[in-house]
Every structure is written in C-alpha cells, then in structure tokens.
N, C-alpha and C positions, 0 to 999 in steps of 0.2 A: 835207332832201332833198325835192325837188319832183317832181311827176309829169311825165314827158316823153312825147313822142309815140311813143317806141319801145315803150311798154307797161310802163314801170317802175311797180311797185306802190308807192304812197306809204308811206313808213316810219311816218308818223304814224297811219295807219289802225289802229284797234283791232281785236282779234279779233272782237268783236261786230259791228262794222261790216262786216267782210269776210264774215261769215256771215249777214248780213241776208237774210231770205226775200224772194224776188222774186215779186210778183204772187200772193201767197197760198201760195207753195210752202213746204214744210216746211223748217226749218233743217237744216243739214248735221250729221250725227252726228260724235261723237268717240269714240276708244277710252276704255273705262271706266278703264283704268290703263295704265301703260307696259308692263307684262308682256304684255298682250294684243297690243300692237304687236310686241314682240320675238318672241313665239311665232309670230305670223302670218308675220312675215318669215322666221323660221327654217324654218317649214313650207314656204314657197315655195322658198327657195334650197337647202334640204337635201332632196333627193329621190332618185329612182331613179338619176340620174347619179352620185351619190356611191357607190352600192353596186356598180353594174356597169361604169360607164364609166371612172371614175378608176383603179381597180385594173388594168383591162385596158390603159389607156394607159401606165401605169407598166411593165407587162410588155412591151408592144409597143415602147416607146421608150427602152429602156436601163435599166430598173429605177429605182433611186434617183436616177440622174442626171436623170431627167425632172423632178424637183423644182426643178432650176435654171431652165429656161425657164418652168416653171409659176409660180415665185415672181417672176420678172421681169415676166411679164404681170400677175400678181396685184397687185404693188405699184405698177406704173406705169400699169396700165389698169383692172383689176378694181375695186380699192378706191376710187380717185378717182371713177370713173363711178358706182359704187354709191352713194357719198356724194352725188354731184351730183344724181342722180335723186331720192333720198330727201329731200334738203334742198329741192329745187325743189318737191316736193309739199307739204312742210310749210310752206314760205314762202308759197305761193300758195293753199293749201287747195283745190286743184283736181286733177282726174283727169289721165290721161295725155295728153289732147289740149288741154284748156282751160288747163292749166298753161303750155304753150308759147305759146298764144294770149295769155295774160295778160302775159307778159314781153316777147314779140316776135311780134305777130300775123303777120308775114310768114313766120315759120318754124313755123307750127302744123302744117305738113306732116310735120315730124319726129314729132309726136304721132300723126298718122294712120298713119304707117309702122309705128310700134311697135304700134298696135292691129291692123294686118294680121298681124303676127307672133303676137299673142295669139290672134287668130281661128284661125290655123293650129294653135296649140297646143291650143286648146279642142276642136278637131275630132279631131286624131289622137293626142294624148298619152293621152287616156282609153282608147284601144284597148288600151294596155298594162295598164290596170287591169282591163279585161274579160278579158284573158288571165290575169291574176293571180287574179281571182275564179274562173275556170274551173279553174285548178290548185288553188286553195284548196278548192273543193268536192270535187275528186277526191282531195285529200290525206287525207280522212277514211276512205278505203277502205284495206283491208289484205288483201293486199299492195298497195303503191302501183301504180296501173295502168300507170305508165311504167317499172316495174322488171321486167316480165315480157314474154314474147313469146307469151302465150296469149290474146291479145285479138283481136277481129275486125278491127282496123285493122292488125295486124302482117302483114308479108310473109314469104315463105319464107326470105328472107335475114336475117331478124332473129336475132340471137344475144345471149343474156343471159349475161354473165360473172358468175360467183359471187364473192362477197366472202369473203376469209379472215377479216376482222375480224368480219363479221356472221354468218358461217356456219362457225365453226372446225371443227365436227364433220365437215364434208365434206372437210376437207383433212388428215385423219389418215391414216396409212398403212393401206391395206386398205379405204378408203371406196369405196362403189359409185357410179361415175359413169356408169352405163349409160344414165341418162336424158338425157345430153348426147350425142346421136348424132354431133355434129361434133367430139367430143374423144376422143382415145385416150390413156389414162393408165395406166402401170404403177406409177409412183411419182410423184405430182404434184409433189413437191418437187424431184425430180431430172430428170425427163424428161416434158415435155408436148409433144406434136406436134399441130400444127394443119393441117388439110387446106385445100384451096383454097376451100372454102365459107366458112370462118371469115375468111380473108383478104379476101373480098368481102362480108362481112356488115356489117349496120348495127346500132346499139345500139337497145334498146327505147325509150330516152329520145328519140333522134332521130326514131324512127318515131311516137312519141306526139305530138311537136311538129309534124311535117310531115303525118302521115296522120290524126291525130285532131283536133288544134287548128286547124291552118291548112287542111288538106285542099285542097292546091294542085291546080288543074286542069292537065292535061297541056299545054295550049297557053298557059297562064298568062293566060287571059282572066279577067275578073272573075267571070263565071258567076253561080251562085245564092248567096243569102245563107245563112250558117250560122245558123239560128235559135237554137240553144243559146248561141252567142256573142252573138247579138243580145239575148237575155234578160240575159246577163251585162252587156252594155253598158248596157241600160236600167236595171239594178239599180245600176250605178255612177253613172249620171246621177241616179237618185232619191236616193241617198245624198248626192251633191254638192249637189243642189237644197236639201234640207232642212238642209244645213250652213250655207247662206248666204242663204236666202230672206228672212230678216228683216233683212238687212244685217249690220253689224259687231257688233250686239248678240248674234247667234247665232254669227257667225264667231269673235268674240273668246273665246267660251266653248268652242267645239268644239276650238280649237287647243290648249287645255290638255291634251287627251288625244292628238290626232292628231300633235302635234309632239313630245311627250315619250315616249310609250309605245314608239315604234320604237327609241329609245336603249336601253331596257331589253332588248328582244328582241335588238338587235344585240350588246349586252354578253353576253347569255346564249350567243348563237352564237359569239362570240369566245372565251369561256371554254371552251366545248365544243371549238372548233376547235384551240386551242393545246394541248389535252391529248391530242389524237389522235396516233398514230404517224405520222411523216412530215410533221408540221406544220412542223418546222424547215426542211426542204428547200423547202417551199412558200414560207415567209417569205424564205428566202435568195434564191429565184428572183424574188420580188416586189421585193426591195430591192437586189439586187446591181447596182452601177452599171457601165455601159458608156460611158465618156467619149467614145468615138469617135462616138457618136450625136449629140453636140452640133453637129456640122457638117452634120447632115441637116436641111434646111429643113422636112421633114414633121414632125419632132419639135416644132419651134417653132410650126408651124401647129396641131398637135393641142393644144399647151399653151394657145395663145390661144383656140381654140375651146372648150376645156374651161372656161376661166375665164369666158368670156362666157355660156356656158350655165349653169354651176353658180351664178353670181351673179345670174342672171335680169336682166341689164342689157339696155337697149334694147328692153324689152317693155312699158314703161309700168306694170308691176306695182308697182315700187318707188315710183314717183310716186304711184300710187293709194293704197297703204298709208300712205305718209308724209303724205298729205293729211288723214288722220284723226287726226293727232297734235295735241296741244296746241301752241299757237303758239310757246311758248318751250321746247319739249322739247329736250334735249341730244342731237340726232340724231347728232352727230359721235361721241360716246361709244358710242351704240348701234350705229352702223355698224361701227366697229372691232371691237366684241365679236362681232357677227354674222359678220363676215368671218373672224375667227379661228376661230370655232366651225365654220363651213362647211368650211374647209380641214382642220381637225383631224378632222372627221367623215369626210372623204374618205380621209384617211390611215388612220384607225382601221378603216374599212370594208375597206380593202385587207388589213389583218391578218386580219380575220374571214373574208374570202373565200379568200385564198390559203393559210391554214392548213388549211382544209377541202379545197381542191384538192390540196395537198401530200399529205394523207392519201389522197385518192383515187388519186393517181398511184402511191403506194407500194403500196396495197392491190391495185391492178389490174396492177402491174408495167409501167406505161407512163410515158412522159415527160410533163412538164407542157406541152410544146409541142403535144402531141396532144389535150389537153383544154381548154386555155385558149381562150376565145372572147369576143368583144366583143358589146355590145348585148344583144338578146334571147337570143343563143346562150348567154351566161354565166348569165343569170337563169333560162332555161327549158330548158336542156339540161345544161350542165356542172354547175351547182350542184345541181339535182335528182338528177343521177347520183350525186354524192357523198353526198347525204342518204340516198338509197336504200340505201347500203352500211352505214349505221349501224344498230345495234339500236334499235328503237323509231322506225323511219324515218318513220312517219306523224306522230308528234308533232313531229319536227323540221321536216318539210315544212309542217305547219300553221303552225308558228311563223314559218318563213321567208316564206311567201307572205302571211301576215297582215301581216308587217312591210312587204313590198313594197306591199301595198294601202294601208296607212296613209301610207307615204312618198309614194306617188303621189297619194293623195287630197287631202292638204292643198295640194300644188302645183297640182292641178287646180282646186279650188274657189277658190283665191286668184286664179288666172288668170281664172276666170269673174267673180269679184268685181271684178277690174280692168276688164274689159270693161263690166260693169254700171255701175261708177263713171264711166267715161269717157262712156257714153251719157247717164247721168243728169245729169252736169255740162254736157253739150252742150245738153240740152233740159230744164232744171230746171223750167220752167213746166208741163210735161206729166208728167214722170217723178218729180218730187219731191213726190208727193202720196200720200195714204193708199191703200194696196193697189197702187199703181203699181209699187213695187219687186218685189213678189211676182210680178206678171204679167210684168214685164220679164225676170226671171231664168228664169221658166217658158218664155217664148218663146225665150230664148237656149238653154236646155237642149234644147227640142224641135227647134229648127233644127239645132243641132250634132249631136244624136243622129241625125237623118235624114242629114246630110252625112257622118256617120261610118260609116253602114251599108256603103258600098262597100269599106271597109277590112276588113270581116269576111266578104268573099265568097271564092270559090275562088282568085282572084288578088289578094286584098287586100293580101298582104304586099309585092307589087311596088309597089303604090300607096303603101303605108306607107313603104317605103324611098325612094321617089321624093320624097315630101313631106319626109321627114326630111333628105334630102340637099340639096334645092334650095328648100325653103320657109323655115322658120326656121333657116337655115344660118349658119355662122360668117361667111361673106362678107356676107350681108344684115345681120347684127348689126354687123359692122365698119363698114359704110357709115353706119348709124344712129348708132353711137358717134362717128364722125368728125364727123357733122353736129351732134350735141349739143355736143361740145367746142368746135367752131368758133363756134356760136351763143353759148355761155356765155363763151368766151374773147375773142371779137372783136366781137360785136354787143351782147349784154347782159353787160357786164363788171363788173357791180356786185353779183353774187350773194354774193361773199365778204364785202364790206363790209356787205351786208344781214344776213348770218348773224351777223357779229361784233356788230353793233349791236342786233339784235332778239332773237337766240336765246341769247346768252351761251354758245355752244358751245365756246369756246376759253378 
C-alpha cells in the first residue's frame, strides 16, 4: 500500500516511526495496559445520563417498548460510529482534529466541529457536578434540609408530607397530628381531609431545589453569582484538574476508582430499592410496554439522541482515548464489550431508580406520573424525596450523591483530556514539552470555570437548558455523524482494510 495525496497513512510505517518526536517534542504516551483504556472509556460513556435520562425516557416513551427503537439506533448507528472513532484514533495515533487531517486534510473540519461540542460539555456539564457537591455537603445534615419546611428558604405554601414507612409511630390510631395545621385527621387510615392550602402547596424538595440551590430571579435575568455554588464549581474543577494534569499516567490510575466504585453504590441502591414496599409497582411502570408509541416519531428521536449522548460519539473523545492505545490493540473486541456494558448499565440503573420511586409513590399514596421527572428533576427532586422517606435517610443521600459525583467526574475529566489531546496534537512543537501539559490543562480549567459562572447565577438554569438543548444537541451530533460516515465510506474508504491488515481485530 502506498501513500496517496488523500492523506492515507502508509501501512508500512512502524509505530515508532509514527510516534517520532518532532523538533525536540516529547514522544506520545501510551496506556500502561489495556485495562486503563477500557476503564477510561467506560468512565466517559457511563455517566449521569445512564442514571437519570435513560430510565425517564423509558417511562416517557412506552416503557419496555422504548428498547426497540433504542436497539435499532444502537446497532445501526451507535456501535458502528463508536468503533469507527475509536479505531480511527488508534490507527492514526492522533487526537480528535489531527486524526481527520491525517487521513483526509480536506475534512479536518469534522474534527473541529467535534471539539466545539467538547468545549460546550466542558463548560456546562460540570455545573451538574457543582449541584451534586452542594447536595452531598447538605446530605450530612440530619434531618435532611430538603425534607422539612422549617428553613429560611421555605415559603408559606411549603407542606411536608410524613412517611408511613419512616415514621410509623405517627400513623397509629390516636396519634397527635396537631403540629400539621393544614391537616385534619380523626382516623388517618380511614379519613384524611385536605384543605385548599395543601392543594396549592409545594414540597420541601422542590423549594430546596428552586429557592436554595437555583435561587431563580423573578425576571429570569442572570443576576448575581451564587458564591456557594461557585465554590462547589471550583472544587469540582480542582478535582478534575488533579485527575488529569499529568496526562494518561494519572488518568489511567484514577479511573480504577472513579469508573468502578459507582457500580458498587448502584448495586447497593438497587438491593435497597427492590426490597422496599411498592418496588414491584415501580418496576412494572418502568417496563410495561405500550406498543402504540412505536408510531410516534418523538420516541425514535429520543432513542437516537440517547444513543448518541450515551455513547459519546461525535465528540472527539473516543478518538482521543483510542489514540493512546498500542498500535495492534484489538479495539473491535473492546468496543463491543464497552457498548454492551453501557446499555446494560442504563437498564440496570432503571431498576434501581424506579424501585425506589415505586416505594415513594406507595408511601405517599400518589401516582408515579406525579413524581417521575427527567433530567435534573429526577436527580435533585424526585429521588431525594424518596431517599428522605427512608430510615437513615442521610446515609442513603450521601451514597446517592457521591455516586452521582463519581459518575459525572470521570466523564468530565475525560472530556477535558480530549480537548487537551486535540490541542497538543495540533501544536506538538509547543505543547508536547516538559510542564506544558500541566499549564495547558490549568488554562483549560480556569477558562471553562470562568465561562461556567453564568450558569450558577439567579437565571443560570435558563442558560443551562438553552445550551443543553441547542449546544451539544442530538441534531448537532447527527450532522457530525453523517459527515464522519461519508468521509470514511466515500472519501477515505480504506479504514477497514487498514484495520484488518494492521490490527488483527477480526
């Protein structure tokens, strides 16, 4: 095979030749072993979306029937593009931009587009980690501050409903309920009357989220910065920085903990959830299929968006992580294993989430439609409400929010690693030198921290939702995915033969 003007990489080039330092620049690093690569990839693709987005989409789009469009997009879009990007990085040993420049310089804009998506993610995704840290700190208080209406941020319409499961003594015949001025009860089991105040009331969890965490301004303007959240955001960036500042030597070691420990906590929450009363109804609600929803195009759109986001395709991250692989690594096997793990985690997280929500619905005698929420609403309102009903609620809250922190943390620092890799490969003469890596990551962290401050202002949630909807959106990822497949399928159509010849992947 000969080198052509289209940018084909010579098959005869050795790995040492491809990694030759340029003008005194340091040689490119490699993963110490294959497990570091797998755990780093798992940490990136398995994140907050598995815990709060996938279960909600199943509930919203027909229960178990949602798995049909999900699997269609998974096998025909998600897995092929996932393998394409990983193999491209391993074959070229380049980051998200220079990999495309190397195979076809005319289409390096595909790589720049993916880096724009990564910049969006680096700025706004870590805001969720700041919220999780804020909740984690408050989880050590007893009672949980979002479980009562006795705080300075609560309004007159706040109403805290008592739990039969956590407070059985209050639900015995003859119990004194005089402290609840909005409830009149002769026999709580047989007759409970609610006045108009309760019908117009809000829960303490909702008020903690809106009045304490977000503190939304009346006119929805950005307003002032909430400095307690700013400190949480700074702390998240400090953790992220020291996870990756030395390159993959530190990243590869950190992921041994950040990528595996959330599974232990998720398993503990699952066991606790399925043993609660009402868990069966929650699981039934989660999986009950509604086949009429298959004709709804919104269901297929949600499935495609979930696959693109969950598998981190079209972001340049997979290419960057794959570029640190050994030249003949069996990335085909690794990609299939990672994709199966990702989807299995999403489904398993649904069992853990909806078993607890089913208990919450039974304990409060309300329907699941009234408590299920997507996005931040599930993670910061509905699930904390359910945890506050359990005995030892502070312990379960600490467990849950620590799990959220770890799930989001490894996704965040891998995105930062991707951007740092892309910049380093674009300017190796300047950035692949001693101490340059540490300075580059520090600059990225400081710039992204400053750009993230508007998201934690009084109207920051509006900006957050705006970026989430129109920034790294499913439509943007779809355009990038189409461009990638066209380049590989019609312009540089030799990638498969390169893999067969060089990697022994098949």
